[in-house]
C-alpha positions, 0 to 999 in steps of 0.5 A: 297515838292520834292527834300528835300535831295537836299534842305538840302545839299544846306542849309548845304553848305550855313551855312558852308560857313558862318563859321558853322561846323554843325556836330551835326545839319547835322546828326539830319537834315539827320535823319529828312529828312529820317523820312519825306521820310519814313512817306511820309511827303512832307512838313515840319509842326510843327506836323511833326517836333514834331513827329520826335523830340520826337520819340524814347523816347529821353531826353528833351535836345535831343528834344530841340536840334532836334527842334532847328535844324528843326526850322532853316531848316524850316525857310530856306525851307519856302523861297521855299514853303510857306506851310512850317511851322516853329515850334514855339520856345515854342512848347515843354514847359519846354525844357532846354535852355542855362544854366546861367553861373557861374561868377567868382569874381576877388577874386575867380579867384585869389584864384584859381590861388593861389591854382593851383600854389601849385599843384605838380609837380611844372610845373603842377602848373605853367601850371594850374595857367597860363591857368586859368589866361589867360582864365580869362584875354582874354575870350578864350574858353577852347578848344582854350586855350588847343589847343594853340601851341608855334608858336601861342603865339607871346609874342614880338607882345603881340598877340595870334593867335587862329586857326580854333576855334569853327566855323572854323574861326581864329582870333588874340587876343591882350594881355594886358602887364600884361598878356604878362608878365605872359606868358613870366614867364610861358615860362621860367619856362616851358622850364626850368622844363619840359622834352624835349617837346613831342609836340608843345603845349604851355601848357604842363605837366611835361613830355612835353606832351600837357595838356589834356582836361579830366585831366584839368576838373578833376583838376579844380574841385579839385581846386574849392573844395580847394577854397570852390567855388560852385554854390549852391544847385541844380545848375550846378557846375562851369566849367573852361569854365565859366572863358570865361563868367566871362571875357565877363560879367566883360568887359560889367560891366566895360563899363556900369560903365564908361557910355560907349555905350555898344550897339555900343561896343558889335561888338568889344567884339563879334569879340574879343571872336570869336562869329559869330555875336553880337547876341551871345554876346547880350545873356550875357545882359539877362543871368546874374543877374549882367548885368540885374541889371545894365542894368535896373538901367541905363534904369531907369536913362535914363527914368528919364531924359526924359521930 
């Protein structure tokens, strides 16, 4: 295939126009195209993609990421060259997929907030308590919550503006009245207890600076230990980001319990969470045992009603 670098440039431009940032994928695909030019390959095939993805003795995770990038690019190239092969998703057996999230219960979230409240100094406790509560109540990404600025939180309008999030998109997140009141309470404490603000961040430390990602993760692990919360042997430890997953799962479970049209409502949840498309939200339906069980039960009841 001629003009492969030009095809890559057009492909990346198209996907970025759809809201994808593609920093990592652009780097991988640039290496893939360089590999093809170096080896004299003119057409993408499964073997070429596999040889490139496994070169240099990478980990299984890196291989999976490389093949995913090559697969999407090959799907695009096939529009121009029917000889292009799209690598199968199962080309590398055992490649790791998306990890099943830890779903916090309501009692666990309450325990984490109570443990955070006891942190010292008291502003640190208030910041962590409110951060955990906000993420559990809205499903914000960790980065979105930590990057909030004071001007982004419009409490009089019960609204948060998330600016330039994961896919370069901004969105408005409506707040429940109880969440709004909790944020008002935090603002009063923050402005009374903190030093003159060193930044415009909404969540701050005692010295007025922004709450940092590394210290947040470390403190959250301590809170998990204090509450005795763990995922069990051989499983990944719960993360602060899992509060986002917990919100999504709780919302879907509530819809199921009410007999709502979950499929019809998914685009609403997808928009609220800032997903590029409902397909990302559909993942929750098959990724968590709680939702699998309730979905299966609902399907059985539906089948029993059929003549």
